[in-house]
C-alpha positions in Angstrom: 0.4 19.4 -64.3 0.1 21.2 -68.2 -3.0 20.7 -70.5 -2.9 20.5 -74.5 -5.3 23.4 -75.8 -4.3 24.2 -79.6 -2.9 22.5 -82.0 -0.1 22.8 -84.3 -2.4 24.4 -87.2 -3.9 27.2 -84.5 0.0 27.8 -83.2 1.1 27.9 -86.9 -1.3 30.2 -87.9 -1.7 32.7 -85.1 2.3 32.8 -86.3 3.0 32.6 -89.1 -0.3 35.7 -88.9 1.8 37.8 -87.0 4.9 37.2 -89.5 2.7 38.6 -92.6 1.5 41.5 -90.2 5.1 42.3 -89.3 6.3 41.6 -92.7 3.8 43.5 -95.1 4.1 46.7 -92.6 8.0 46.9 -92.6 7.6 46.3 -96.4 5.1 49.3 -96.5 6.2 51.8 -99.9 9.9 49.8 -99.9 9.6 46.2 -100.9 6.5 45.4 -103.0 6.9 41.9 -103.6 7.7 40.7 -99.9 4.7 43.1 -99.0 2.5 41.5 -101.8 3.7 38.0 -100.4 2.9 38.5 -97.1 -0.2 40.2 -97.8 -0.6 36.7 -99.9 0.3 34.5 -96.6 -2.2 36.3 -94.6 -5.3 36.5 -96.8 -4.5 31.8 -97.4 -3.4 31.3 -93.8 -7.0 33.4 -93.0 -8.6 31.1 -95.2 -7.6 27.7 -93.7 -8.2 29.3 -90.8 -11.7 29.7 -91.6 -11.8 25.8 -93.0 -10.4 24.3 -89.3 -12.6 26.3 -87.2 -15.4 24.5 -88.5 -13.6 21.0 -88.6 -10.7 20.9 -86.8 -10.1 20.6 -83.2 -12.1 20.9 -79.9 -10.3 24.4 -78.9 -10.2 25.6 -82.8 -13.6 26.0 -83.4 -15.2 29.2 -83.7 -18.2 27.1 -81.6 -16.1 26.6 -78.4 -14.9 30.3 -78.2 -17.1 32.7 -80.6 -20.2 34.1 -77.6 -22.6 36.1 -78.0 -22.3 40.1 -77.9 -24.6 40.2 -74.3 -21.9 37.3 -73.4 -18.3 39.4 -74.4 -19.5 42.5 -73.1 -20.3 40.9 -69.1 -16.9 39.0 -69.6 -15.3 42.6 -70.0 -17.9 44.1 -67.4 -16.2 41.3 -65.4 -12.4 42.5 -66.4 -13.2 45.7 -65.6 -14.0 44.8 -61.8 -11.0 41.7 -62.1 -14.0 39.3 -61.5 -13.0 37.5 -65.0 -13.3 33.9 -64.9 -10.1 32.2 -66.8 -10.6 29.9 -69.4 -8.7 27.3 -71.0 -9.4 28.2 -74.5 -9.9 31.3 -75.4 -11.7 34.0 -73.6 -14.9 35.8 -74.8 -13.0 39.1 -75.4 -9.9 36.7 -76.8 -12.7 36.1 -79.2 -13.8 39.2 -80.5 -10.1 39.8 -80.6 -9.2 37.5 -82.8 -13.0 37.4 -85.6 -12.0 41.5 -85.3 -8.4 40.5 -86.3 -9.2 38.0 -88.9 -12.2 40.5 -90.5 -9.1 43.3 -90.6 -6.8 41.5 -92.3 -8.8 39.8 -95.2 -10.4 43.1 -95.6 -6.2 44.3 -96.0 -5.0 41.5 -97.9 -8.2 41.9 -100.0 -8.1 45.6 -100.0 -3.9 44.8 -101.1 -4.9 42.7 -104.1 -7.3 44.6 -105.5 -4.8 47.6 -106.0 -2.8 45.2 -107.8 -5.5 44.8 -111.0 -5.6 46.6 -113.8 -9.5 47.4 -112.9 -8.7 49.2 -109.4 -4.7 50.1 -110.2 -5.1 53.7 -108.9 -7.9 53.8 -107.0 -7.6 56.1 -104.4 -10.4 54.3 -101.9 -8.5 51.0 -102.3 -5.9 52.2 -102.0 -6.8 54.5 -98.6 -9.0 52.2 -97.3 -6.2 50.3 -97.6 -3.7 51.9 -95.4 -7.3 52.4 -93.2 -7.5 48.6 -92.3 -3.2 48.1 -91.7 -3.7 51.4 -89.2 -6.8 49.7 -88.1 -5.0 46.2 -87.5 -1.9 48.2 -86.0 -4.2 49.6 -83.0 -6.1 46.0 -83.1 -2.3 43.9 -82.6 -1.4 46.3 -79.9 -4.7 46.4 -77.6 -3.9 41.9 -78.5 -0.5 42.2 -76.8 -2.4 44.3 -73.9 -5.2 41.7 -73.5 -3.2 39.1 -73.9 -0.6 40.5 -71.0 -3.6 41.2 -68.7 -4.5 37.7 -69.1 -1.2 36.5 -68.3 -0.3 38.9 -65.0 -4.4 38.5 -63.8 -4.9 33.9 -64.4 -1.0 33.9 -63.1 -0.1 31.7 -66.5 2.4 32.7 -69.2 0.1 32.4 -72.5 2.4 33.8 -74.6 4.4 30.2 -73.9 1.2 28.7 -74.0 1.1 29.7 -78.0 4.3 28.2 -78.2 3.6 25.1 -77.0 -0.3 24.8 -76.8 -0.1 23.5 -73.5 -1.9 25.5 -70.7 -2.6 24.8 -66.5 -4.8 22.3 -66.3 -8.2 24.0 -65.1 -8.9 24.6 -62.3 -12.6 24.1 -60.5 -13.8 27.4 -61.2 -11.6 27.8 -64.3 -13.9 28.1 -68.0 -13.5 24.9 -70.1 
């Protein structure tokens, strides 16, 4: 039996942001127009997600899944010990990754846009910041994929499929709903 967790907007946001990143990464220094549009798409998606994080469905709301640094560090320790509980929504490590990815992507989109303006055209610090954020994003994406794979294995649940269908296995008594 499964239960609906992630609404269509959250899933479209997730895959849309992933596609924007891949397109922007592939087109960097090659196809400026497509690269710019991928950045604009990412920026727009993040703006919409920030709104949805305040007014959206239960598991979309930031108040549901963003935990304190202490709780997040405790959860990371539980992962290292192999004792982390299964969360129906995003776990504290996943929530921290969402925040990190959104901040880095927003910064990358902002600096990319800044570089197209007259004021910042040719600005070395803007270009270097943009490239550093893009490289940091690649690292974060790889870490995110690794975390998804680890959680999928540990909790016997295909999280990629869950982010496509929006459904996860019904919570057990020791799961965090």
